[in-house]
N, C-alpha and C positions, 0 to 999 in steps of 0.2 A: 786374960780378962782385963787387966789393968790397961792394956793397950786399947781395948775396945772402949773402955770408960774414958781414956784420954782423948781418943778420937771423937767420942760423943761430946765431951766437954768442948773440944775445939770446934766441932760442928755447931754446937749450941752458941758458943761465943761468936762465931762467924755469922750465924743467923741473927743474933741479937745486934751485932754491929751493923749488918745490912739493914735490919729493921730500923735501927736508930738513924742511919744515913737516909734511908728511904723516907722516914717521917720528917727529917730536917728538910729534905728536898720537897716533900709535899707541903710543908709549912711555907717554904720559899715560893712554891708555885701558887699556893693559895693567896699569899700576900701579893704576889705579882698580879694574879687574876683579880683580886679585890681592888688593887690600884687601877688596873685597866678598866674595870667595871665602873669605878667612880669617875674616871676620866671620860668614859663614854656617856655616862649619865649626865655629867656636866655639859658635854658637847651636845647631847640631845636637847638639853634645856636651852642652850644657846641657839641652836637651830630653830627650836620652837619659838623662842622669843623673836628671832629674826623673821621667821615666817609671819608671826602675828603683826610685826611692824610693817612688813611688806604688804600684807593683806590690808592693813589700815590705810597705808598710802595709796594702794590700788583703789580702795573704796572712795577715798577722798578725790582722787583724780577722776574716777568714774562719775562722781557727783558733779564735779566741775564741768566735765565734758557734756553731761546731760543738760546742765544749766546753759552752756554755750549753745547747744543744739536748740533748746527752747528759745533762747534769745535770737538765734539765727532765723528760726521760723517766724517769730514775731516781727523781726526786721524785714524779712521777705514780704510778709503780709502787709506791713506798713508801706513798703516801697511800692508794691502793687496798687494799694489803695491810693497813695499819693499820685502815682502815674495816671490812674483813672481820673482822679480829681483834676489833675493838670490838663488832661485831654478834654474833659468836660468844660473846664474854664476856658481853654483855648477855643473850643467851639462857640461858647457864649460870647467871647471876645470877638471872634470873627463875625458872628451874627450881628452883634451890636455895631461893629465897625461898618458892616455892609449896610445896616439900617441907617446909621448916621450919614454915610456917604450918599445914600439915596435921598435923605432929607436935605442934605446940603446941596446936592445936585438939583433937587426939585426947586429949591429957593433961588439958586443961582441962575437957572435957565429961564 
């Protein structure tokens, strides 16, 4: 009977030692996972901040491009308008020149 009790004590001591080792391993794993989680959370915050910065820069560039497009449209319209005015002015000049030449030729002849 003593032999059974000794084996029982040894088995219980072994189980207690394994449990203690297992708990220490679990604590180490929990600590490692907690550190990994904190690192990942910090990395996620950094990625989020970088994304917000990128989005802000994108919006600024988009606004600038839109402004350039509006200015281009205004300039195109202005160029077209000035070309038309130049054409009309050229026609008036040619008409005045022809009229003046007729008057000069009428007085010279």
